[in-house]
MIROKOL-462324 format. One record per residue: residue in one letter; x, y, z of N, C-alpha, C in turn. Coordinates in steps of 0.02 Angstrom, whole numbers, plus 50000, padded with zeros to 5 digits. Example, Ala and Ser with C-alpha at 12.3 -4.5 7.8 and 13.67 -1.06 7.14 Angstrom:
<recs>
A506604971650390506154977550390506604983550390S506424988850354506844994750357506455000250394
</recs>
This chain:
<recs>
X500424994149985500034998649997500425006849998X500105011649969500845017549950500635021150020X501255023450043501195028650109500915034550093X500595036350133500325044850148500895047150192X500685053950209501205056950249500835054850318X500375055250320500065053350423500505047750404X500415043250373500445035850370501495034450397X501765039650355502445038550341502795042250410X502455047950437502605049550495502255045050548X501605042550543501695037250609502295031550620X502465027650530502895022150535503545024950585X503895031950541504445033550569504515034750657X503935037050679503845035350748503805029550779X503475025750772503495017250789504055016550791X504475017050718505255013050717505475017550780X505575023450790506085026450834505945024850917X505365023650930505345019051006505225014250998X505055009650944505455002650949506125002150972X506335006450906507165004150932507495008750995X507135012551024507335014551081507135009651146X506635006551143506604998651165506934995151180X507064995251120507864988151095508404989651131X508624997251105509255000451134509244999751234X508625000651264508595002951335508504993851373X508374989751342508184983551348508534981151433X509284983351418509664981651464509744984151534X509344989951513509334994151587508874994851639X509124992651702508714993851770508684999951793X508005003951794507905010551860508015009051925X508395008651970508495007452011507915009552080X507645016152033507255020152071506685016752079X506485014452023505685009952006505785003752036X505065000352016505134994252043505684988452013X505894983252022506334981352009506274976951947X505814976651924505434972451871505424977651794X505314985851830504964991851773505604992751748X505584993651692506154996451640506055000951601X506585004451586506325011151523505975009351463X506275002151445506075001751396505244998951364X505024999551426504444996751424503955002651410X504075007651426503825015851415503835015751334X504335015551316504545015351240504045010151182X504195003151242503744999351178503075000251179X502735003951239502115006351250501865009851178X502455015751184502115022051159502035017251078X502545013651063502645011050980502205007550970X501965004651022501374997751008500735003550996X500635008551005500075013150988500095016150929X500555017850894500765018950833500685013650786X500745007150789500835000950749500124999150770X499724999450812498984999350802498595002950769X499045010450753498575015750700498785011050625X499335010250634499415006550555498835001550541X498784997150599498264993850581497634994450552X497274999750606496705002950582496525008750517X497255009250505497205010750450497345007050374X497255002050397497484994250368498054995650314X498514997850340499284998750304499504991450300X499484988550365499794981350373499114974950360X499294971550336498914967850317498664963250370X498134962250415498014956850478498304949150440X498064949350375497894940450373498584937450336X499124942450334499634939750321500134937750397X499914939450427500024939050524499854935950556X499134930550531498574930050552498894922950606X499664917650570499794914450606500364918850661X500564921450656501044925550721500444925750760X499804929050748499224931850802499304925950820X498874920350808498894914550826499264911450870X499934909950851500434909150905500454910850961X500484921150951500564925251007499774922551058X499024922851030498454920451093498744913151112X498974908751085498984901251119499444902551166X500144906151163500374908051235499934910851277X499804917351275499264920251304498544914751354X498384910751297497784905651327498114900851378X498554896451372499054892651397499064897251468X499424902451470499644905151553498904906351591X498504909051534497884910851595497574905651625X497544900051559497514894251615497604890951645X498334892851654498874893251713498624894551767X498384902151772498054906451816497324903851867X496914903151815496374900751839496244893751869X496954888251847496814881251874497204883651954X497594888751963498124889552024497514893152061X497034896752046496654901452083496204892352109X496034888652054495464882652092495704879352128X496594878252129496844873352180497074876352240X497124882752250497384884452291496864891652316X496344891052300495774896252316496124904152335X496734903152302496794911152324497414914152285X497704919252259498214919052235498534927652239X499234925652234499634932252266499544939652196X499024940652181498784946652142499144951252106X499624954352170500044959152124500654955652106X500724950152127501384948352081501154943752020X500574941752013500534937251970500254945151902X499964948751918499854952251891500604955751858X501124958751901501654960951857502094955151826X501884948451843502114942151780501934944851734X501124946751703500764947051671501024951951614X501284958851656501534963751634502064963651581X502474958251645503314956651599503274951751544X502724948651542502564943051487502374947451437X501874953951442501514955751372502184959351340X502424963851385503044965751359503364962351296X503624957151318504024953151294503454951851222X502844949251233502484947951169502324953951124X502324960151165502334966451126502834966551099X503374966251096503984968851060504454962951016X504074954251016504074951350983503714954150930X503314954050922502614957150874502734961750840X503074966950873503224975350855503704972850798X504074968150800504874970750769504534964550730X504124959850720504034956150655503704962450608X503074965050646502864969550595503184976450553X503714977650611503914984250569504674981750522X504724975550536505254972550482504934971850424X504284971950420503924969950350503814976950332X503954983750338503774990250327504494992850317X505034991450346505584993750327506124987850315X506364987850273506964979250270507624980850305X507784986850310508334987550353508074985950431X507864985850450507514985450527508134981750556X507964975350529508594968850578509204971250576X509564975150522510174979350556510114985450587X509664987750599509394992750638509464990750727X509124985950723509004981950801509744979350814X510134977450774510814972750774511274978850831X511134985450775511614990550815511344993050874X510714993650873510394996850941510584991051024X510564984950991510754982251042511604981551054X511854984150999512554983551014512734988551065X512174992851061512335000851113512494997651188X512324992551224512324989151265513144989951307X513734989551246514404988051251514464993251282X514065000551316514295005051334514485003651410X514264999451421514234997951506515084995851522X515494993451443516034992051455516514997951484X516505005051465516805007551476516495013251549X515895013151546515605015051592515995010951690X515935004251688516495000651724517075000751756X517385000951695517895004351718518145012251729X517755015951708517855023951745517565023651812X516925020351827516715020151903517135015451938X517425011551906518015007451963518415012351973X518605015051928519305020251917518975026352006X518435028451992518095033852028517935031052102X517845024352110517715021452172517105019352205X516445019452108515835018852139515585013752089X515935008852096515665003852078515304997052085X515124999352166514634995552209514094994752164X513695000752128513115002752101513114997652043X513564994452020513554990051964513634982652009X513764981352042513814974352074513364972552109X513264966052101512794960152123512884961052206X513544958152211513774957652251514524960252265X515024960352334515634961952307516184959252259X515894953552228516404950252195515904950052108X515514949852101515094948552043514494955552008X514824956851962514474962051927513954961451873X513434963951883512794962351853512674968751810X513174973251808512754978951760512314981751778X511814984751731511094987851736510574983151735X510794976451776510284970151767510394969251840X509744965951876509644964651939510084957251962X510364954851917510514947151937511144945851897X511734944851905512454942651858512294937251805X511824932851829511714927551772511314928951714X510804935551722510364937251692510864942351626X511474947351675511884951551634512304947351583X512454941551615513014937451567512574935851504X511854931151534511434928851481511494935251414X511094942451446511014946551385511654949051359X512474948651387512894949751358513204944951317X512874940251311513044934051248512964940251170X512194942651195512124944951126512684949451091X512904957051114513334959851102514164958551092X514254950651131514884949251131515144946051042X514304939951038514544938050969514494941150911X514004947950934514154951450882514734955750854X515184956650905515644959950887516194954150868X516064948550876516604942150844516494941450790X515534943550757515494942650691515704948250664X515664955150667515894961050619516894957150642X517004954750681517744954550667518134949350642X517544945450610517954940450566517414940050497X516994945650495516794946550436517314948250369X517234945250324517554944950256518034953050257X517094955350228517214960650183517454969050247X517434965950318517654971350346518384975050334X518364981350349519124984950341519514982750405X520224980550396520674977250439520454982150530X520574989650496520344991750582519764989850621X519134990250576518724989350590518694982150631X518994975650598519094969450635519584969850683X520124974150691520554975850754519904978950803X519684982950793519254986350835518684980850889X518444977350836517974971350871518254969550893X518724965450896519094959650934519314961650994X519414967750990519764969851062519054972651104X518524974351053517914975451096517694969351111X517624962851079517494954451112518024952751157X518454955351170518894954351240518454956551285X518444963351299518234965651331517394962451356X517084963151303516534961751337516734953751360X516974949551351516964940551363517184943051457X517664949251453517934950151514517554952451573X516794955251534516214956051571515844950151587X515794946051563515464938951571515734937051610X516614934651621516774932351663516954933951726X516844942351737516974944351784516194945951817X515684941551800514914941051816515044935351854X515444930851842515604925051875514914918451860X514624922251816514164915851785514254910951740X514104904051775514454897551731513864899551679X513344898851691512824896351633513024903351574X513064908351584513344913251536513854912251513X514324908351528515054908351487515034901051468X514484896451470514234889051432513994893051391X513574896951371512874898951338513574902951272X513974906051303514444911051266514914903651216X515004901951255515524894851209515174890751156X514724889951174514114885451124513964891951056X513924898951084513744902651022514404903650987X514984905351003515774905750984515694900150933X515794894450956515844887150929515244888350883X514664889850884514284889150808514444895450773X514354899750793514764906550729515274904150714X515714902750732516494899250711516354894050670X515744887950655515774884550626515414886450538X514924891050565514534895550502514994899150457X515424901550507516104903950470516364901150422X516714895850443517264891250401516584887350363X516044886850382515774882050318515344889450250X515304893550276515024900350234515364904850211X515824902950214516594907750180516964905250138X517314906750115517754904250066518614907550085X518734908350139519334911350172519944905450164X520514909850180521084904550187521174901550252X521344894650237521644890950291522014895950366X522434898950325522914902650358522304907450416X522074911950362521594915850410520954911950480X520914905050450520424902650504520714899750550X521624898750555522144896950605522134901550636X522304909750612522434913950653521784915650705X521134915650669520694916550697520314910050760X520604904050746520574898850792521244903150871X521754906450847522194905650899521804913850935X521564915650921521234921950940520694922150968X520334914750966519834914250994520124910951078X520514905951067520914902651113521184908351156X521314911651141521524916551181521274920551225X520444922251185520224926951212519934925751285X519854918851302519714919651385520364920251412X520944918751406521404921651466521464928751470X521304931151389521464938551401521004944051450X520134941051410519714943351463519844942851538X520044935151561520004937151633520814942851646X521084942151612521464946151625521284956251632X520654956251582520294963851568519924965051630X519764958151670519304961051725519664964751777X519284971651785519444975051829519504973651896X520064975551918520374972851999520254976952036X520034977752097520004981652162519874979552216X520054983852277520024981152344519604982352381X519044979052418518754979152439518764980452515X518874985052543519174984652627518554981652682X517934982852632517444977452677517504972852684X517854968652653518104961452652518824959252684X518844964052736519774961852756519904958352798X520394952652778520364945752839520974949252881X520644948052947521124948953001521414945253045X522114944953041522594939953061523184942753124X523344938453152523744940453223524474940353212X524824944053242525694943253216525804940353293X526464941753290526934937753352526504942553415X526354947453413526284950753473525694952853474X525114949953459524414947753455524194956653434X524534959653390524204964453371524004962953292X523464965353291522924962353216523224967553172X523264963753093523394967153043522914963952964X523104970952938522244969252902522704966752809X522304962152814522464958552725522064959352672X522044963152635521484965552590521704959152527X521134956252508521314952552462520874954652389X521154949752331521134952752276520344948652255X519704950652299518984946852300518804946252222X518994949052200518644949052121518994941652072X519694941152062520014935052049519854931152085X520024930352159519674922752215519244921352155X518594925452184517854923552181517964920252092X518004922552046518084921351980518454912251966X519114912852002519454908852004518854901452033X518654904452089518264897352115517734895752087X517494899752041516584899352020516924896751940X517404897851916517794895451858517994888651842X518334886551910518514880051917518034874751918X517544875951960517044874351986516584872151902X516784876251878516364874851800516474869651743X517214866151763517444862451749517074856451769X516604855551821516394848551866515654851451851X515444846451808514744850751784514164849151851X514354844651896513924840251938513954848851993X514514851952009514444859952034514094864152013X514004865451940513714869951888513054869751922X512624862051897512174859951899511904861951978X512124859752032512054860152110511934866152140X512464869552098512444876452134511894881452144X511474882852213511224889052214510474883252217X510574876752246509984870352233509754869552178X510164871052131509444871952067509284864852049X509814859052070509484852752072508884850852126X508814852952184508484853452226507764856652205X507754861352189507274864752137507014860552088X507584858652059507194855451988506664849151989X507034845252042506694837452072506024840752115X506034846752135505284847952169504834851352137X505004852652057504524853752017504144849351996X504534844351992504144839651960503534835651999X503664836852060503004835152122502474839952079X502504845652073502014851252074501844851751983X502294848251955501914845851863501604839251882X501834836351902501344829951910500414830951943X500444835551987499734839052023499604842151965X499924846151942499444849251889499934850851814X499704847751772500314848851720499844852351656X499394856751661499224861951647499514869551680X500174868751709500494875551729499844878751771X500614882151794500184886551850500104894851845X500394897151775500164904851767500904910251766X500904913951741501564917951764501564922151829X501964920551869502174921551948501904914351994X502184909851919502064903851968502524902052047X502934905152040503634903952078503374907652154X502864913352136502244915752194501674910952229X501664906052181500994903552207501184897052228X501774892352208502144887252242502734886252250X502834883152311503544885152337504134879352311X504554880352281504824873852246505524874752303X505534877652355505784877352410505884874052469X505104873152476504804869052512504904873352592X505004870152650504944874552695505804877452707X506284876452686506824878652687507114883752647X506604887552620506764894552582506184899252553X506514905152526505954908652509505744905352428X505074906352408504814905452346505554908752281X505704903052245506064905352195505774903252121X506124904352081506014903352014506314894952009X506144891451951506344885351941507074885851906X507244891751889508154891251868508124886051775X507684884451738507784880651689507134881151666X507444884451593506864887851529506444883051521X506704876551503506214870551505505504868551543X505964870151624505304867351687504974874351682X505154879051660504924887251652504214884351637X504414884051551503734882851514503164880051549X503464872651588502734868251593502534869751662X502864872651714502524877151770502174881251749X502364887551710501824892851696501604890451656X501434888251576500824888151528500594878851528X501144875451572500914868651560501114864051520X501184857351493501424854051434500944856151384X500624859851368500334861051305501044867051273X501224871051326501584879051301502244875051283X502294868551336502974867051339503234862951245X502574860251231502744855651163502664859351112X502304866451121502064870551073502784875551073X503154879051123503644883451106504284878251083X504274871351109505114868451069505014866351018X504184864650993504264864050924504214868250893X503924873650904504034879450845504794882750861X505194882650905505964882550879506234879250848X505964873050864506354868150825506514869450734X505744870550733505424870750665505694877550632X505974883350701505944889350653506754888150625X507194885650687507874884650674508004881050610X507614874250596507584870250544507634875150487X507174878450466506864882150419507234888550414X507504890450474508144895950448508764892750432X508994887050441509434884450426509574882550355X508794879550306508924880250263508904885750210X508584889150242508864896050205509524898550195X509964899550285510704902650270511044895050223X510974890750224511434887150192511644886850130X511064892850091511214895650042511604901650019X511754903050082511924911150079512654912250125X512914916450090513484920950134513584923150187X514014922550220514084921550296513694927950302X513314931550347512964936050360512814938450421X512344941550459512104942350499511554938850542X511224933950491510824928850528511184923250534X511794921150522512174915850568512364919950635X512574925650620512674927750706512074927550747X511354929150723510674928850770510804919550786X510824918050760510554908950773510914906350814X511804909950813512354906450855511954910250903X511754916750925511574919650987511004915050999X510574916050960509844911550992509884904351004X510344900850987510634894651017510994896651091X511584899251077511764902051140511324904051217X510864908451182510554909351251510094902851260X509804899451232509424892951256509934889851304X510364886751277510854883751332511014885351399X511064893651403511184896251478510684895851483X509994896951456509394897751470509264891151509X509564885751503509314880051553509544879451627X509834885351653509824887651694509664892551726X509294895151683508934902451702508174902451677X507734906751714506974907351684507164913851631X507004911851560507034917051526506434918551480X505964915351500505264916951474505044924551464X505074928651522504994935851544505634939351523X506204937251481506674941451469506564942851393X506554950851380506474953051324506934952251267X507444952851292508044950351238508024943751214X507854938751238507674932451197507094933451146X506734938051163506104936751107506284941751051X506774945851074507074951851046507434947150956X508054943950978508144938250952507724931950899X507254931950942506854926850910506444932750851X506284937050874505934941050821506384943650754X506974944150773507244945850697507334940450668X507524932750708507534928250671506934926650613X506304927050652505574924450620505734930650544X505914936850566505824942750527506204941150450X506764939050484507244937750417506824929650373X506764927450394506214919650386505794922950349X505384929150348504744931650312505044935850264X505554939450269505984943150202506164938550143X506354932450173506584928650132506084925550093X505504923950126504924919450082504634926250037X504484932050055504224939049997504674938349952X505444937049975505904941549923505864935749857
</recs>
């Protein structure tokens, strides 16, 4: 349909606010509620403009009916879980349930809006990638804040970096995205050498941020994503053996270099007191950052330690009982309805994306999401196997990395997972149209 001046104005505004929402996905506003993010406001404004496009019939509803049906199914399974929770327990923590519905709604909105706008603007995928790269600003900010002594604002605890997110594991999960994008730009054939060098430097600094978080799930997801991107690079480029060997060497060195780049600082609040021969106390200030990461990374080599950390294995086993009790799920905010820790701790999430799907939307949602993801990835690979190495290879690598990392996290309410998914779906739609 031909654009009118009014329609063109609405499209520009919707794109602006949607890109602003994507660019601020990694930001948490400390003075607001812990789950409220600036990007939600931008997302809502963008949604209003996109709704206007539907009313003006600029966007064809029928072309997007499959996506709409999928979204309605996801919402329906979650509502069913909430209804069953009320019938089982006769009460609901309404505030927490509504909060989690709001988070899920934000994820669904950003997913749908990206797909819609990508049909209007063929360059929107590239623009979204640039906005996701904006999160790299946390690297210079963290080093500056460390120098002036206010790094605590970005720390989860004295040893683990969480950036502008609430939890270091979720920070590491998100940081997989810009890290792999930097690696993609570093090894992309037609980039100038100066850009490749800058991208490799940024890649190593970004790795240092993930290592600083101490998140083993984030490191695992990153390693899988790097391996997959490098596989695509070898398979879908005509590069020389020499360049491949150089790239392998740099990748091998990137983790040790990343460890060196972790900012070291002395925390005088964690001083260890010892006595000398005269029973006078002296202070030994430890480099707690390097010690903490060393301990966590050593345990990373033992998969049993990684699995059982933070009682995850206990939580996973406990979830089976609740799944048997109600295989249709408990709806958003399930962790406030059922206590996976029993009597030994506060209500916590299940820390596993697959179990999260079942506990939230039941076996129906679990089967639907996994089938849809598998079908999408197979369909995407059948398209990209005829393409030269480009950004879609990076996006698929990121998606797999996020899913692997998500085996130790709850990923359903995190917008960045839905953003990457939406960009891959948009790429598929664009290829079909072309």
